[in-house]
N, C-alpha and C positions, 0 to 999 in steps of 0.2 A: 684509333687506326683500324682499318678493315683488317680481317685476318689474312696473314701471309699466305695461308693455304688458298684462300679465295683468290688472292692476287695471282698466284702462279697458275691456278686452274684457268682463270680467265685469259691469261696470257697464252698458255699452251693451247687453249681451245680456239684461239684466234679472234677472241672478243675484244681485243684492244687492251691497253694499259689502264688499270683502274686508278692508278695514282693515289697510293695510300700514305705518302709522306707529305705533310703540309707544314712541317716546322722542324727546327734543329732538334728539339727534344724527341720528336717522333723518329728522326733519322737515327739518333743515338739508341733509342729503344729497338729499332729495327736491327741494328748491328748486333745488339745483345741477343736478340732472338735467333737471328740467322747464325751468328758466329763468324761467317765469312761473307763479305759483300764487296764485290768489285765496284769501283767508282763509276766506270763508263762501261760501254758494251763488252760483254764477256764471251760472246759466242754461244751463249745459252739464252734463249728468248726470254726477256723480262728480267733476267737475273743481273741487275745492275742498279745501283742507287739512282742513276740518271733516269732509268726506265720507270722507277717507282715514285718519282716526284709527282705531286699533283700538278694539274695543268697550269695553275697560277704561279707555280714555282719553277717552271721550265726556263730555259735560257731565252732571254729576250734582247734583241738589239734594237736601239732607237734610231730615229731618222738622223740625229746629230752624230751618230757613230758610237755613242755610249752604249753600255749594256748592263744587264742585270741578270745575275745567275745565283739564286739563293744557295744551291748545292755547293758551289765553289766557295762562297762565303761561309757556309756551315762547317765545312770540313775541319777548319782550325779549331773551332769550338768543340767539335766532336773529339778531336785529339786530346784537347786540354781537359774536358770534362766527361767524355763519354766512356771511359774505361776501355779503350781500344788501341791498336797499333796500326800505323799506316805506312804503306810504302808500295813499291812495284813488286808485288807478290805473286800476281796471277799472269802467267805467260808474258812477263815483262810489263804488264799494265797495273796501274795503281789500284789499291782497294784497302778495305778495312778488315782487321781480324780482332775479335773480342779478346780481352786479356784471359778469359776463361780458356779459350782455345789456343792461345798463343804458345803454351809450352809444347803441346803436341805438334804444332806446325813447325816451331823452331827445332824440336827434336828430330823430325823427319828430314827437313831441308838441310840441317847441319850434317846429317849422316850422308847425304847425297853430295854435299859440297864441302870437302875439307878446307881447313884454314888456308888462305893463300900462300904459296911458297915464298919463303924469306927472299927478299930482294926483287920480287915481282912488282908489277905496276899496282896490282890490287893491294899487295902488302903495303906499299908506300902510301897509298890513299887511305887505308885503314890506320896506319901508324900516325899519319898527320891528323886524322880525325880524332883518334884517341888522345893525342897530345893536347888538342885544343877543346876536347869535351863535346862541343858542337860547333858547326860551321854553316853558314849559308852556302848552298851549293856552288855559286859562282866564286866565292872566296876560297873554297876548297880546291876548286879547279885551278885557280891561279896559284895557290900555295904548292900545288903538285906540278906545276910547270906546263899545264895545258893552255898555253896562251897564244899559240899561233893560228894560222888559218885552218879551218876545219877541225880544230881541236876540241871544240865544245861537243860535237857529236861523238867523238872518240871518248872523251871523258864520260859523257852520259851512258855510253855503253858499258864502260867499266863499273860505274855506280849502279847501273840497273841490275847487272849480274850480282853485285855484292848485296843488293836488296833482295833479289830473288833467293839468295843463299842465307838470308836473315842476318848478315853482318852489318848492315846499315838500315836504319829506319828514319822516318820523318818525325821530327819532334814538334814542329809547328811551322807556321808560314809567316814570313816577314814581308810587309808591304812598304813600297816607297810612299813618301808623303809630299802632297803639293804645297804651294806657298800659302795655302789657306788651312793647312794642317790636316788635310783629308787624305786618307789612303786611296790608292788607285792601283790599277793593273791587275795582273793575275797572281802576283806575289812570288817570292822566292822560298823554296824549300829550305828549312833549317834542318840539317841532317846530324845525326848522332848515332850511337850504337844502342841495341836494345838493352844491353847490360847497364849502360849509363842511365838510360831512360826509366827502366822498370826495376833495375836491381837484378843481380846475378840470380838470385833465389827464385824470382818470378819468371824466369826463362827455363828452369829445370823441370824435368818430367821423370816420373818413376816407371814409365813404360819404355819398352824397347822401341827404336825407330819404326820398326815394322808394325808393331801394335798401334803406335800413334797413327801411322798411315791408314790402317785399317779402320780404326775408329773414325777418322775424318772422312774416309770413303763412305762408310756406312751412314754417317750423319748427312752428307750431301746427297747421297742416293735417295734417302728418305725425304729430304727437303725438295729435291728436284726429280720427282718420279719419272718424268718424261724426258729428261736429259739422257743422253747415251753415256755408257761407261767411259767411252773415249773422251767426251766432252769433260766429264768430271775429273778424270785422270789428268787431263791437260791442265786444269786449274791446280791440281795438287803437285804435279811434277815440273 
């Protein structure tokens, strides 16, 4: 893999995206090196897994309507094998966080978002999920009664906020299978709690929330030297 420093320098200097990710192992390595990696456009030029894909690995749609998108196919493997956590963590958009950085992220976000009030909709969603351990998003939505018109978008709003607050993460992706036994489509997110996925101890941090925040801010500021402080804070807050 080309150096990440070289990638970001070329992106910032307007020389285009050098495409340093050619395989799923390289994606997993990149997540470990960066610590924090948005899946799609993040508001910071070049800082997204999508932007870092090699040309031959970009989204491709064929004449018959079928498509190929290695990044979308790799994200499940990255979750299962890559030592990372995945969810809508960055301004409501999905991305990866390495397990090494997860305790600081969890520590900071939980300090900013207390547990949902008992009896609230968010509390009901979390209680249902905890009772089942893990659930496909659409099954969780139905179990929580979000079955009427326009209910999907409302439910997605609640679960996105719970992911931003680190109460829910994605465990894996489940795909429908056609009559030939082949998986198809974009897949369904299998949701769970970070405590169930990683264990409670893996979420704990011996720093104060403020110390965790400053540590993450310093890391991202060094990684993204031409990003503004406002852009970086938006990712963390």
